Phi, psi and omega in degrees: 000129181245128176260140181241130178229161175258134177272190184297331183272355181091004178278149178278129179246133179263134177232128177282136178287150181288135179285145179280127179276114186276352179286337181264126181245146178272124181234152177264148179249123183250134178291136180285333184271315183260341178080015181265135176269104186252341185231150171231143181212165176257144184225135174279114186286340180285320184276325181232086182286335181273172187289147176279145171224112181236145177266115183225171182280129177263115184289339180284312180275344182057047172202170180276130178221172179276131177251136176246160186277139169226174174289151180291322189276012177291139181278342181243162184260060177218160182275132179284144178286145177281140176274130182245000000 
Protein backbone atom coordinates (compact mmCIF):
# COMPACT_ATOMS: atom_id res chain seq x y z
CA UNK A 1 0.00 0.00 0.00
CA UNK A 2 1.41 3.36 -1.01
CA UNK A 3 0.27 6.58 0.61
CA UNK A 4 0.62 9.85 -1.29
CA UNK A 5 1.05 13.23 0.40
CA UNK A 6 2.03 16.72 -0.73
CA UNK A 7 5.15 18.22 0.82
CA UNK A 8 5.81 21.95 1.46
CA UNK A 9 6.75 22.62 -2.18
CA UNK A 10 3.62 21.01 -3.61
CA UNK A 11 5.38 17.87 -4.86
CA UNK A 12 3.79 14.46 -4.38
CA UNK A 13 5.68 12.31 -1.86
CA UNK A 14 5.17 8.55 -1.66
CA UNK A 15 5.33 6.86 1.72
CA UNK A 16 5.14 3.11 2.14
CA UNK A 17 2.73 1.89 4.81
CA UNK A 18 4.18 -0.04 7.74
CA UNK A 19 3.77 -3.81 7.47
CA UNK A 20 1.91 -5.59 10.24
CA UNK A 21 4.17 -7.78 12.37
CA UNK A 22 2.25 -11.02 12.83
CA UNK A 23 4.55 -12.44 15.54
CA UNK A 24 3.10 -10.08 18.16
CA UNK A 25 -0.40 -10.92 19.38
CA UNK A 26 -2.74 -8.82 21.50
CA UNK A 27 -3.75 -10.70 24.67
CA UNK A 28 -5.99 -9.83 27.60
CA UNK A 29 -4.92 -10.22 31.23
CA UNK A 30 -7.57 -11.56 33.64
CA UNK A 31 -7.35 -11.32 37.42
CA UNK A 32 -7.27 -14.71 39.12
CA UNK A 33 -9.10 -13.44 42.22
CA UNK A 34 -11.84 -11.18 40.84
CA UNK A 35 -12.08 -12.51 37.23
CA UNK A 36 -12.00 -9.01 35.69
CA UNK A 37 -10.08 -8.38 32.50
CA UNK A 38 -8.46 -5.03 33.25
CA UNK A 39 -5.29 -5.04 31.12
CA UNK A 40 -4.30 -5.74 27.51
CA UNK A 41 -0.75 -6.24 26.29
CA UNK A 42 1.15 -7.45 23.23
CA UNK A 43 3.16 -10.65 23.39
CA UNK A 44 5.75 -12.11 21.03
CA UNK A 45 4.52 -15.67 20.49
CA UNK A 46 7.91 -16.87 19.20
CA UNK A 47 9.81 -15.94 22.38
CA UNK A 48 7.11 -16.75 24.96
CA UNK A 49 4.86 -19.59 23.76
CA UNK A 50 3.40 -20.32 27.23
CA UNK A 51 0.84 -18.15 29.04
CA UNK A 52 1.85 -14.90 30.72
CA UNK A 53 1.40 -14.44 34.47
CA UNK A 54 2.01 -10.92 35.75
CA UNK A 55 1.43 -9.35 39.13
CA UNK A 56 -0.53 -6.14 38.53
CA UNK A 57 -2.94 -3.83 40.33
CA UNK A 58 -6.58 -4.95 40.39
CA UNK A 59 -8.87 -1.88 40.44
CA UNK A 60 -11.86 -3.89 41.73
CA UNK A 61 -10.08 -5.37 44.75
CA UNK A 62 -7.72 -2.37 45.09
CA UNK A 63 -4.61 -4.50 45.63
CA UNK A 64 -1.92 -6.28 43.60
CA UNK A 65 -2.86 -9.77 42.37
CA UNK A 66 -1.71 -12.23 39.69
CA UNK A 67 -3.15 -11.71 36.19
CA UNK A 68 -3.07 -14.54 33.62
CA UNK A 69 -3.28 -14.38 29.85
CA UNK A 70 -6.44 -15.02 27.83
CA UNK A 71 -7.37 -14.31 24.23
CA UNK A 72 -8.38 -10.74 23.45
CA UNK A 73 -11.57 -11.72 21.63
CA UNK A 74 -13.24 -13.62 24.49
CA UNK A 75 -16.70 -12.31 25.16
CA UNK A 76 -16.59 -12.96 28.90
CA UNK A 77 -14.10 -11.93 31.55
CA UNK A 78 -13.05 -15.30 32.90
CA UNK A 79 -10.17 -17.72 32.40
CA UNK A 80 -10.92 -20.77 30.26
CA UNK A 81 -10.21 -24.18 31.80
CA UNK A 82 -7.41 -26.20 30.21
CA UNK A 83 -8.42 -29.42 28.46
CA UNK A 84 -6.37 -32.36 29.71
